[in-house]
Structure formats: structure tokens, C-alpha cells
C-alpha positions as CSV (number, residue, x, y, z in Angstrom):
1,M,25.5,-21.1,-1.6
2,G,26.4,-17.5,-2.4
3,L,22.9,-15.8,-2.1
4,F,23.1,-12.1,-2.8
5,L,20.5,-9.3,-2.8
6,L,20.8,-6.4,-5.2
7,D,20.0,-3.1,-3.6
8,Y,19.9,-0.4,-6.3
9,G,19.5,2.4,-3.7
10,A,15.8,3.1,-3.5
11,G,12.7,1.5,-2.2
12,N,11.9,-1.0,0.5
13,V,14.4,-3.8,0.1
14,R,14.5,-4.4,3.8
15,S,11.3,-6.5,3.6
16,L,13.0,-9.1,1.5
17,A,15.9,-9.2,3.8
18,N,13.5,-9.7,6.7
19,T,11.8,-12.5,4.8
20,L,15.1,-14.4,4.2
21,E,16.1,-13.9,7.9
22,R,12.6,-15.2,8.9
23,L,13.2,-18.3,6.8
24,G,16.7,-18.8,8.2
25,Y,18.8,-18.1,5.1
26,E,22.1,-16.2,5.1
27,F,22.7,-13.7,2.4
28,Q,25.0,-10.8,1.4
29,W,24.4,-7.5,-0.3
30,I,25.7,-6.5,-3.8
31,S,27.7,-3.4,-2.8
32,S,29.9,-3.2,-5.9
33,A,30.3,-4.7,-9.3
34,D,32.9,-7.2,-8.0
35,D,30.3,-8.9,-5.8
36,F,28.6,-10.4,-8.8
37,A,31.5,-12.8,-9.3
38,N,30.8,-14.3,-5.8
39,A,27.0,-14.7,-6.3
40,T,25.6,-18.1,-7.2
41,R,22.1,-16.9,-6.7
42,L,20.8,-13.3,-7.1
43,I,17.6,-11.6,-6.0
44,F,16.7,-8.2,-7.3
45,P,13.9,-6.8,-5.0
46,G,13.1,-3.8,-7.2
47,V,10.7,-1.2,-5.7
48,G,9.9,2.1,-7.4
49,A,9.9,3.6,-10.8
50,F,11.4,2.1,-14.0
51,K,13.7,5.0,-14.7
52,S,14.8,5.3,-11.1
53,A,15.9,1.7,-11.1
54,I,17.8,1.9,-14.4
55,V,19.5,5.2,-13.6
56,H,20.6,4.1,-10.1
57,L,22.0,0.8,-11.5
58,Q,24.0,2.8,-14.1
59,E,25.3,5.4,-11.6
60,R,26.5,2.6,-9.3
61,G,28.1,0.7,-12.1
62,L,25.8,-2.3,-11.6
63,L,23.8,-2.4,-14.9
64,E,26.3,-4.2,-17.1
65,P,27.4,-6.6,-14.4
66,L,23.7,-7.5,-13.8
67,K,23.3,-8.3,-17.5
68,Q,26.5,-10.4,-17.4
69,Y,25.2,-12.3,-14.3
70,I,21.9,-13.2,-16.0
71,A,23.7,-14.2,-19.2
72,S,26.0,-16.5,-17.2
73,G,23.1,-18.9,-16.5
74,R,23.2,-18.5,-12.7
75,P,19.7,-18.4,-11.0
76,Y,18.0,-15.0,-10.9
77,L,14.9,-13.9,-9.0
78,G,13.4,-10.5,-9.9
79,I,10.6,-8.8,-8.0
80,C,8.3,-6.1,-9.4
81,I,10.8,-3.7,-11.0
82,G,13.2,-6.6,-10.8
83,M,10.9,-8.2,-13.4
84,Q,10.1,-5.2,-15.5
85,V,13.8,-4.2,-16.1
86,L,14.1,-7.6,-18.0
87,F,12.0,-6.1,-20.8
88,Q,13.1,-3.7,-23.6
89,S,11.4,-0.6,-22.2
90,S,8.5,0.7,-20.2
91,Q,5.8,3.2,-21.0
92,E,6.4,4.6,-17.6
93,N,9.7,6.1,-18.9
94,P,9.9,5.4,-22.7
95,D,13.2,7.2,-23.1
96,V,15.0,4.7,-20.8
97,A,16.1,1.3,-22.1
98,G,15.7,-1.9,-20.1
99,L,17.9,-4.9,-20.1
100,G,16.2,-6.2,-23.3
101,I,16.3,-9.9,-22.2
102,I,12.6,-10.3,-22.9
103,P,11.7,-9.0,-26.4
104,A,8.7,-6.8,-25.4
105,D,7.7,-3.5,-23.8
106,I,5.9,-2.8,-20.5
107,G,2.7,-0.8,-21.1
108,E,0.3,1.0,-18.8
109,F,-3.0,-0.4,-17.5
110,D,-6.2,0.9,-19.2
111,H,-7.7,3.5,-16.8
112,S,-11.1,3.7,-18.4
113,S,-12.8,1.0,-16.4
114,K,-10.8,0.4,-13.3
115,A,-8.7,2.0,-10.7
116,V,-5.0,2.3,-11.4
117,P,-2.5,1.4,-9.7
118,H,-3.6,-2.3,-9.6
119,M,-3.2,-2.5,-5.8
120,G,-4.1,-5.5,-3.6
121,W,-4.3,-9.3,-3.6
122,N,-4.9,-11.1,-6.8
123,A,-4.5,-14.7,-8.1
124,A,-1.7,-15.9,-10.4
125,E,-2.8,-18.6,-12.8
126,P,-0.2,-21.0,-14.4
127,V,0.0,-21.0,-18.2
128,E,2.7,-23.7,-18.5
129,Q,1.6,-27.2,-19.3
130,A,4.0,-28.5,-16.7
131,D,3.8,-30.8,-13.7
132,A,2.3,-29.0,-10.7
133,S,5.3,-29.9,-8.6
134,D,7.6,-27.9,-10.9
135,R,5.6,-24.7,-10.5
136,L,6.9,-22.0,-8.1
137,V,3.6,-20.0,-7.9
138,D,0.6,-21.5,-6.0
139,P,-2.5,-21.2,-8.2
140,N,-4.7,-21.4,-5.1
141,A,-3.2,-18.5,-3.3
142,H,-3.5,-14.7,-3.6
143,Y,-0.4,-12.5,-3.9
144,Y,0.1,-8.8,-3.3
145,F,0.4,-6.5,-6.4
146,V,1.0,-2.8,-6.5
147,H,1.8,-1.4,-10.0
148,S,0.5,0.8,-12.8
149,F,2.4,-0.8,-15.6
150,R,2.2,-4.4,-16.9
151,A,3.3,-6.8,-19.6
152,T,0.3,-7.9,-21.7
153,Y,-0.2,-11.6,-22.2
154,D,-1.0,-12.4,-25.8
155,P,0.5,-15.5,-27.3
156,T,-1.3,-15.0,-30.6
157,N,0.1,-11.6,-31.4
158,A,3.2,-11.6,-29.3
159,P,4.4,-15.3,-29.0
160,A,8.0,-14.4,-28.1
161,P,7.4,-12.6,-24.8
162,A,4.5,-15.0,-24.0
163,Q,7.0,-17.9,-24.1
164,W,8.4,-16.4,-20.9
165,A,5.1,-16.4,-19.0
166,H,4.9,-18.6,-16.0
167,T,1.6,-17.2,-14.7
168,T,-1.0,-14.6,-15.8
169,T,-3.3,-12.4,-13.8
170,Q,-6.5,-10.6,-14.7
171,Y,-7.4,-7.1,-13.7
172,G,-10.5,-5.7,-15.1
173,Q,-10.6,-7.1,-18.6
174,E,-6.9,-7.1,-19.0
175,V,-4.8,-10.3,-18.8
176,F,-1.1,-9.6,-18.0
177,I,2.0,-11.6,-17.2
178,S,2.3,-11.8,-13.5
179,S,5.5,-14.0,-13.4
180,V,8.1,-15.1,-16.0
181,R,10.3,-18.2,-16.0
182,K,12.8,-19.3,-18.6
183,D,16.2,-21.0,-18.3
184,N,17.8,-19.4,-15.2
185,V,15.4,-16.5,-14.9
186,F,12.3,-16.4,-12.6
187,A,10.6,-13.1,-11.8
188,T,7.3,-11.9,-10.4
189,Q,5.3,-8.8,-10.9
190,F,3.8,-9.3,-7.4
191,H,5.7,-9.0,-4.1
192,P,6.1,-12.4,-2.5
193,E,7.9,-10.7,0.5
194,K,4.6,-8.9,1.1
195,S,2.3,-11.8,0.3
196,G,2.0,-13.4,3.7
197,E,2.6,-17.1,4.1
198,A,2.0,-17.9,0.4
199,G,4.9,-15.5,-0.4
200,L,7.1,-17.0,2.2
201,R,6.5,-20.4,0.7
202,L,7.4,-19.2,-2.8
203,I,10.7,-17.7,-1.7
204,Q,11.6,-20.7,0.3
205,A,10.9,-23.0,-2.7
206,W,13.1,-20.9,-4.9
207,V,16.0,-20.8,-2.5
208,Q,15.7,-24.6,-1.7
209,R,15.7,-25.9,-5.2
210,S,18.8,-27.1,-6.8
211,D,20.7,-25.1,-9.4
212,A,19.6,-27.7,-12.1
213,Q,16.0,-27.1,-11.2
214,L,16.4,-23.3,-11.3
215,T,18.3,-23.2,-14.6
216,S,16.5,-25.6,-16.8
217,A,13.0,-24.0,-17.2
218,H,12.1,-24.2,-20.9
219,P,9.1,-22.9,-22.8
220,S,6.1,-25.2,-23.1
221,P,2.9,-24.7,-25.2
222,R,0.8,-21.7,-24.3
223,S,-2.8,-20.8,-25.2
224,P,-4.7,-17.5,-25.2
225,R,-6.7,-16.8,-22.0
226,S,-10.0,-15.0,-22.5
227,P,-10.9,-12.5,-19.8
228,R,-13.5,-13.6,-17.3
229,P,-16.5,-11.4,-16.4
230,R,-14.9,-10.8,-13.0
231,H,-11.3,-10.5,-12.0
232,G,-9.8,-12.0,-8.8
233,L,-8.7,-8.8,-7.1
234,T,-9.8,-9.1,-3.4
235,K,-11.2,-6.5,-1.1
236,R,-8.6,-5.5,1.5
237,I,-9.1,-5.2,5.2
238,I,-6.6,-2.8,6.8
239,A,-5.8,-2.4,10.5
240,C,-4.7,1.1,11.5
241,M,-2.7,2.0,14.6
242,D,-2.3,5.6,15.9
243,V,1.1,5.7,17.6
244,R,2.4,8.2,20.1
245,A,4.6,8.4,23.1
246,N,2.9,8.2,26.6
247,D,4.1,10.3,29.5
248,D,6.8,7.8,30.3
249,G,8.2,8.1,26.7
250,D,7.1,4.7,25.6
251,L,5.4,4.3,22.2
252,V,1.8,3.0,22.5
253,V,-1.2,2.5,20.3
254,T,-3.9,4.9,21.2
255,K,-7.2,6.1,19.9
256,G,-9.3,9.2,20.5
257,D,-11.1,12.2,19.0
258,Q,-8.4,13.3,16.5
259,Y,-5.4,14.2,18.8
260,D,-7.4,14.1,22.1
261,V,-6.2,10.7,23.3
262,R,-6.1,11.2,27.0
263,E,-8.4,9.3,29.3
264,K,-11.3,11.2,30.7
265,A,-12.2,11.3,34.3
266,P,-15.2,9.0,35.0
267,P,-18.5,10.3,36.3
268,P,-18.8,10.6,40.0
269,P,-19.0,7.0,41.4
270,S,-22.2,5.8,43.0
271,S,-20.1,3.9,45.5
272,S,-16.4,3.9,46.4
273,S,-15.5,0.7,44.6
274,S,-11.9,-0.3,43.8
275,H,-12.8,-0.3,40.1
276,D,-13.9,3.4,40.2
277,A,-10.8,4.3,42.2
278,L,-8.6,2.6,39.5
279,Q,-10.4,4.5,36.7
280,T,-9.8,7.8,38.5
281,T,-6.1,7.2,38.8
282,T,-5.7,6.8,35.0
283,A,-7.7,10.0,34.2
284,G,-5.5,12.3,32.1
285,A,-3.1,9.5,31.0
286,V,-2.5,8.7,27.3
287,R,-5.0,6.0,26.3
288,N,-2.9,2.8,25.9
289,L,-4.5,0.2,23.7
290,G,-1.4,-1.9,23.3
291,K,2.2,-2.2,22.1
292,P,2.5,-1.3,18.4
293,V,4.7,-4.2,17.4
294,A,2.7,-6.8,19.3
295,L,-0.6,-5.5,17.9
296,A,0.9,-5.5,14.4
297,A,2.0,-9.1,14.8
298,R,-1.5,-10.0,16.1
299,Y,-3.2,-8.4,13.2
300,Y,-0.9,-10.1,10.7
301,A,-1.6,-13.5,12.3
302,S,-5.4,-12.7,12.2
303,G,-5.3,-12.2,8.4
304,A,-5.1,-8.4,8.0
305,D,-4.3,-7.6,4.3
306,E,-2.3,-4.4,5.2
307,L,-1.2,-2.5,8.3
308,C,-1.0,1.3,8.8
309,L,1.1,3.0,11.5
310,L,0.3,6.7,12.0
311,N,2.7,8.8,14.1
312,I,0.2,11.3,15.6
313,T,2.6,13.2,17.8
314,S,6.2,12.7,19.0
315,F,8.7,14.3,16.6
316,R,6.2,14.8,13.8
317,H,7.9,18.1,13.1
318,S,11.3,16.5,13.0
319,P,10.7,12.9,11.9
320,L,14.2,12.0,11.0
321,R,15.2,12.6,14.6
322,D,12.4,10.3,15.8
323,Q,14.6,7.2,16.2
324,P,12.0,5.4,18.4
325,M,9.5,5.6,15.5
326,L,12.0,4.4,12.9
327,A,13.0,1.6,15.2
328,L,9.3,0.7,15.6
329,V,8.9,0.5,11.8
330,R,12.0,-1.8,11.6
331,A,10.7,-4.1,14.3
332,A,7.2,-4.3,12.8
333,A,8.5,-5.0,9.3
334,A,10.5,-7.9,10.7
335,R,7.4,-9.6,12.0
336,V,4.7,-8.9,9.5
337,F,4.8,-9.9,5.8
338,V,2.0,-7.8,4.4
339,P,2.2,-4.1,3.2
340,L,3.0,-1.5,5.8
341,T,2.0,2.2,5.4
342,I,3.6,4.9,7.6
343,G,2.1,8.3,8.2
344,G,2.9,11.4,10.2
345,G,5.5,14.0,9.4
346,I,6.0,13.1,5.8
347,K,6.7,16.7,4.7
348,D,9.5,19.2,4.2
349,T,10.9,19.9,7.7
350,V,13.8,21.7,9.4
351,D,15.6,20.0,12.2
352,P,16.2,22.0,15.5
353,D,19.7,22.7,14.4
354,G,18.5,24.3,11.2
355,T,19.2,21.4,8.8
356,P,16.5,21.2,6.1
357,R,14.9,17.8,5.6
358,P,12.9,17.4,2.3
359,A,9.9,15.1,2.3
360,L,11.6,12.8,0.0
361,E,14.4,12.2,2.5
362,V,11.9,11.6,5.3
363,A,10.0,9.1,3.1
364,A,13.3,7.4,2.1
365,A,14.2,6.8,5.7
366,Y,10.9,5.1,6.4
367,F,11.1,3.0,3.2
368,R,14.6,1.9,4.2
369,A,13.3,0.9,7.6
370,G,10.6,-1.3,6.1
371,A,7.6,0.8,5.0
372,D,6.0,0.1,1.7
373,K,3.9,3.3,1.4
374,V,3.8,6.7,3.1
375,S,0.7,8.6,4.0
376,V,0.6,12.4,3.4
377,G,-2.1,14.4,5.1
378,S,-2.2,18.2,5.7
379,E,0.7,18.7,3.3
380,A,-1.4,17.3,0.5
381,V,-4.1,19.9,1.2
382,Y,-1.6,22.7,0.9
383,A,-0.1,21.3,-2.3
384,V,-3.5,21.0,-3.9
385,E,-4.4,24.6,-2.9
386,R,-1.2,25.8,-4.6
387,L,-2.0,23.7,-7.7
388,R,-5.4,25.2,-7.9
389,A,-4.1,28.8,-7.4
390,S,-1.6,28.3,-10.2
391,G,-4.4,27.5,-12.7
392,K,-2.3,24.6,-14.1
393,E,-3.2,20.9,-14.5
394,R,0.1,19.7,-13.1
395,G,2.3,20.7,-10.2
396,D,5.7,22.2,-10.3
397,G,7.3,19.0,-9.1
398,T,8.3,20.3,-5.6
399,S,5.4,18.9,-3.4
400,A,5.9,15.9,-1.2
401,I,3.5,13.9,-3.4
402,E,5.4,14.7,-6.6
403,T,8.9,14.2,-5.3
404,I,8.1,10.8,-3.6
405,A,6.1,9.5,-6.5
406,A,8.8,10.4,-9.0
407,A,11.4,8.4,-7.1
408,Y,9.3,5.5,-5.9
409,G,6.3,5.4,-8.1
410,R,2.8,6.8,-7.4
411,Q,1.9,3.5,-5.7
412,A,4.1,4.5,-2.8
413,V,2.1,7.6,-2.0
414,V,-1.2,7.6,0.0
415,V,-3.1,10.8,0.6
416,S,-5.0,10.8,3.8
417,V,-8.2,13.0,3.6
418,D,-10.2,14.3,6.6
419,P,-13.4,15.8,5.3
420,K,-16.5,16.9,7.2
421,R,-20.1,17.7,6.2
422,V,-21.2,21.3,5.7
423,Y,-25.0,21.6,5.6
424,V,-26.5,24.1,3.2
425,G,-30.2,24.1,4.1
426,D,-32.3,24.3,1.0
427,A,-30.5,22.4,-1.8
428,K,-32.7,24.0,-4.5
429,A,-31.8,27.5,-3.4
430,Y,-28.0,26.8,-3.0
431,E,-25.9,28.5,-5.7
432,G,-22.5,28.1,-4.1
433,P,-19.4,26.7,-5.7
434,Y,-20.1,23.1,-4.6
435,R,-23.5,22.7,-6.1
436,D,-22.4,19.8,-8.2
437,E,-21.0,18.0,-5.2
438,L,-24.1,18.3,-3.0
439,V,-25.4,15.2,-1.3
440,L,-29.1,14.9,-0.6
441,G,-30.3,13.0,2.4
442,R,-32.0,9.8,1.4
443,E,-35.8,9.4,1.8
444,G,-36.8,7.8,5.0
445,S,-33.4,8.4,6.7
446,S,-32.7,10.8,9.5
447,E,-31.0,13.0,6.9
448,E,-34.1,13.3,4.7
449,G,-34.6,16.8,3.5
450,K,-31.0,17.9,4.2
451,A,-28.2,18.7,1.8
452,W,-24.5,19.0,2.3
453,W,-21.1,19.1,0.8
454,Y,-17.8,17.8,2.2
455,Q,-15.2,20.3,3.3
456,C,-11.5,19.4,3.8
457,T,-9.6,19.9,7.0
458,V,-6.0,19.9,8.2
459,S,-4.4,19.2,11.6
460,G,-6.5,16.2,12.4
461,G,-9.8,18.0,11.6
462,R,-9.1,21.0,13.8
463,E,-8.9,23.5,10.9
464,A,-11.2,23.8,7.9
465,R,-10.0,24.8,4.5
466,D,-11.7,26.4,1.5
467,L,-11.5,23.1,-0.4
468,S,-13.9,20.4,-1.1
469,V,-13.2,16.7,-0.8
470,V,-13.6,16.2,-4.6
471,Q,-11.2,19.1,-5.3
472,L,-8.7,17.6,-2.9
473,A,-9.0,14.0,-4.2
474,Q,-8.7,15.1,-7.9
475,G,-5.8,17.4,-7.1
476,A,-4.0,14.7,-5.2
477,E,-4.4,12.3,-8.1
478,A,-3.1,15.0,-10.6
479,L,0.0,15.5,-8.4
480,G,0.8,11.8,-8.4
481,A,-0.9,10.1,-5.4
482,G,-1.6,6.4,-5.9
483,E,-4.3,5.9,-3.3
484,I,-6.8,7.9,-1.2
485,L,-7.3,7.1,2.5
486,L,-10.8,8.5,3.0
487,N,-11.6,9.4,6.6
488,S,-14.7,11.0,7.9
489,I,-14.7,13.6,10.7
490,D,-18.4,13.0,11.2
491,R,-18.3,9.2,11.5
492,D,-15.0,8.8,13.3
493,G,-15.5,6.7,16.5
494,T,-19.3,6.6,16.1
495,G,-19.6,2.9,15.2
496,L,-22.5,3.9,12.8
497,G,-20.9,2.5,9.7
498,F,-18.9,4.1,6.9
499,D,-20.2,7.2,5.2
500,L,-21.4,5.6,2.0
501,D,-22.4,8.9,0.4
502,L,-18.9,10.3,0.9
503,I,-17.3,7.2,-0.5
504,R,-19.4,7.1,-3.6
505,L,-18.7,10.8,-4.2
506,V,-14.9,10.4,-4.1
507,K,-14.9,7.0,-6.0
508,K,-16.8,8.7,-8.8
509,A,-14.3,11.6,-8.9
510,V,-11.0,9.7,-9.1
511,R,-9.4,6.8,-11.0
512,I,-7.0,5.6,-8.2
513,P,-7.9,3.2,-5.4
514,V,-9.8,4.4,-2.3
515,V,-9.7,3.1,1.2
516,A,-12.8,3.6,3.3
517,S,-12.2,4.7,6.9
518,S,-14.1,5.9,10.0
519,G,-17.3,4.6,11.4
520,A,-17.0,0.8,11.3
521,G,-18.7,-0.8,14.3
522,S,-19.6,-4.3,13.1
523,T,-18.8,-6.9,10.5
524,A,-21.9,-5.9,8.6
525,H,-20.5,-2.4,8.0
526,F,-17.6,-4.0,6.1
527,T,-19.8,-6.1,3.9
528,E,-22.1,-3.1,3.4
529,V,-19.4,-0.8,2.2
530,F,-18.1,-3.3,-0.3
531,R,-21.5,-4.2,-1.6
532,E,-22.8,-0.6,-1.8
533,T,-19.7,1.1,-3.2
534,D,-16.8,0.3,-5.5
535,V,-14.2,1.0,-2.8
536,E,-11.1,-1.2,-2.9
537,A,-10.4,-1.5,0.9
538,A,-11.8,-0.7,4.3
539,L,-9.9,0.3,7.4
540,A,-10.6,0.3,11.1
541,A,-8.7,0.9,14.3
542,G,-10.4,1.1,17.7
543,I,-12.8,-1.8,17.2
544,F,-9.9,-4.0,16.3
545,H,-7.7,-2.8,19.2
546,R,-10.5,-3.4,21.7
547,E,-11.4,-6.7,20.0
548,E,-15.0,-5.6,19.7
549,V,-14.7,-6.9,16.1
550,K,-12.0,-9.3,15.0
551,I,-10.4,-9.3,11.6
552,S,-11.0,-13.0,11.3
553,E,-14.7,-12.3,11.9
554,V,-14.7,-9.6,9.2
555,K,-13.1,-12.0,6.7
556,Q,-15.6,-14.8,7.5
557,A,-18.5,-12.3,7.0
558,M,-17.1,-11.4,3.6
559,V,-16.8,-15.0,2.6
560,D,-20.4,-15.6,3.7
561,A,-21.5,-12.6,1.7
562,G,-19.8,-13.9,-1.5
563,L,-17.1,-11.1,-1.5
564,E,-13.7,-11.8,-2.9
565,T,-11.2,-11.8,0.0
566,R,-7.9,-13.4,1.0
567,T,-8.3,-16.1,3.5
568,L,-6.0,-16.7,6.4
569,F,-5.0,-20.2,5.4
570,E,-3.7,-19.5,1.9
């Protein structure tokens, strides 16, 4: 079997290669137009923006050969953009034509009642009246979606494109086509290579089926699907790992107060026990909570919905020279099949030899290594400050957020925010610039009678900026960020629970997904943040590393609370 992967030159295609290797299948890459002649099966793992995909295919002379391959009747599997390019065009880039195989256009999600991008794990329901054994998508599983544009499912007003629908998915009150299947074409809007064991099973089923099974899918009767009161998008649990080199040069997962990750000397011992002596010898060493790849594999096996690796030191000012970190990303991506976010050093840099390295090049290196999203921190603050100083609603296209989002789509860019409380005393007397953002302490709480706003910081909370968290979040969204990672300087490491006031404030201010971070100390804190706010995901680090709280326990608590979540056994 001549199984080939089409790499159009952008995005994380390494993840699909890792999936095929995990399943034991051999494959080759399409490196030129001539390779299409040798392909008996083709997978297009598209990641990124519609225009970027089409333009790259054209520039490499692959667009027409791709059309010819599909027209030849040989099996084709498209993923995400690999599905969307089958349509006539996309609202994302209306001036660019797609392949036109499916007679319909890709539109944008309605932003009015939900966060966009549609990001996370959702169900895919079959629309074909076919035998269950013939279906490629499991209706009982959740799959990972990350997209802002979709193909509407409406067999009444658009029967031709609806005839292609294999499954549909609901987000908000919109029902869209989440996979298509007709003749030799099968394609998914979701990412099976990032959908855990359910995704692995889907890809294995497609590869194992005979040519006859993969080329004889014909339309069957469809019926309209009315939106339900509640969609199936789950709440995500994310495990975060702060990574840095220890004094021996080994990369370890650590945790501390911002960048202070060295062990403290213990108090004077009451007796000269061997335990006290051991603690004393580790004082000053980098806190080591485990090997990054081993921890990542453990969290994946425990049911984590996403993983985040943050490079907190070690070559952050020259990330492309940080080969150990790039190697770490490659190794982690080969063992975990859920989304992977990388942060630390995603900015314009200059190598020690004077070579300039734009943020887009840095992000591209991590995407090629296996990352799905990149996290931008302090650079986002500076970019928003420049945007506000310009007086314009849009940036000039040069910031890290803008350049990466333009090439890979806004869903690939996370902005990590580090705010802290600034108390103002008498709220009624306060006439400062953040009056509309003031939070009042709740009656009966320890904060009763107090008022504060949230100020943004850079450099891990060590430097305050004249910018509020609302201004930063809205500015990041305007520049093209697809998600906010909302930390809290005040709650970090306290175990007191997430800052619900902060989360509500930011969720109300933006229309993109928000991840709650900082302060989790129990399973109850996760169920509380999902019940009390509209946040899409919650992240924790130290409590997972030290196994004070296990991811499986968090998931079970969410099930018991009636919260929509992906279970480990899907």
C-alpha cells in the first residue's frame, strides 16, 4: 500500500506522522508533484489558515496534482483544512478559491452567543442511515476541534453539500458538518490525530479498510437536525509543566513562585535526623518534580485533555538554538495524542551571532516539532500597548500574535496573561481610569468592603505595566489571539481556588475561549470554576505533579457534578 502524507509546508503535520508510527504503519511524504502517481492512499493533515494552505499548494505545484488524485478515485483522507479545501471557498479568505469538489462555501461561526474559535472536545453524530459497522466516526466518542470557520448542515436549503455529510456537530445553536464522506473522499473537521484513543481508532480503521470499502461510499437519505438546548462541547482539563534546565543541564519539570524555582533551606532541625540532613543537601537546587516527557505521558494516560509545556528559562532569548527544548517537544508529541501548547521565547529574537529570528520562525520550529499552539506572554503586553498608543482598532501586522495567526490561524495563538490585584480603597470615591473594571468584595467574605482592579504584569509577574487585564485581553483578541490563558499572581500556588471574579471579568470582555489558571487545590475547585463561570478550560500544575490531586479524580468529580467532560475510556 502506497500511503502518502501531503505536507503543504505549514502547521503541525508531525502529529499525524507520530500517530501512524504509533499504529505501526509505514508512509511516505509527498515532496513533489510526481509523488502523487505512486500514492494509493493520501492523507492531507491540513493545519492553519485557508489561504495559507491554498497558496502553499500552488507555490509548490501541488494543487492541480491534488485535484487529479482525488478525481482518480483513490482513497483520500483530509483533516481540518484538508477538509475545508474541498469546498468552493471560505469566508476566512473569500478571495481564494478552494478545490470546488463540494458545491458549498465555508462560513464563520456566529460570535454573538459563544466563544470562537470552537475549541475543545465535542461529539460527532452520524447522519447517514447506514449500518453502524460502515461508519468511520464513533458516535459515542468525543473528538478534538479547533476552528473558527465551518460548513453549515442544512439538507433543506442546501441538499447538495448535505449529501456529503457523514457526521454533524452542534456548537451553540449551530449545527455544522464535522465530517464528509462520498465515493473515495473522507474528511474530518476535527483532528483525529489529537483526539486520543478515539482518534487513533478512527485512523486505524481508515488505513485498514480495503480500497473497495473506501471508494464506494454513496449518499443516503438525510434529515434536518434541530439544535438542542445544550451542545456537547466538553470542559477541558489541562496539565501544565514549567520546564527548565537544572544545574547539571538536564531539563526537568519544576514549580515555584514565578521564576524562583530553587529549593529553600529547611528550618533548623529539632534533631539531627537523616531526613533533615537530606533536605539540607538539596537546598538551592532547582526543584525537580519529574522528567517532562514521562510526566506528559502520565497525564495523557490519566485523561488530560491538553498539555502545556512552558520553557521558563534556558535559551528563552534564543529559542531556535535551544535544541534540547525542541527535542523535548518532539519526544512528547510522539507519546501524547492530545493538543500540545508550547510557551517561552515566542517573540522576535536575535541569535548571539547577530542573526535575527522573527517570532513566526520560532513558532514554526515548534509547530514542526509537534506543537499545536504557541503561548505568547510579555510580548503580547507590549504589542497591546503599541496598539493602544496608535489609537487604531487593528495592529500593523508585525506583532508576534498577528504574524503567527495570519500563517496558522488564530486558533494556534494563546496569550498568557499574568494580572494582579490593585486595591483602591473606597470604591465610591475612586475616579481612576479603571472604574468600570472595579471588583467589589462579596458580602460575608474576607474581601467585604474592599475594591480592586487587575493590573497586567510582564516577566513572570515581576514588572507591573500601566495596562488592565480587560485592556490586555481585548487588545490580544483584536490582534488575532485565539485563546486567553488567564493566570493570577495573587492565587498562584495558594491552593485557595481559582479567582472567580477575575475569570468572570475577562470572560465578559472577550469572545474567544478562556483557560482558568492559578489557585486550584482540590477537585471541588474545578467543578466550582465550571459551575460559577463560563470558562472553557481549567489548568493546574503543581497539584498534578505532586499527585495531591489526580486528573482522573478531577474528571470523576466533573461527571458526578453533571458537567460535560471527556472520559478516559472513550
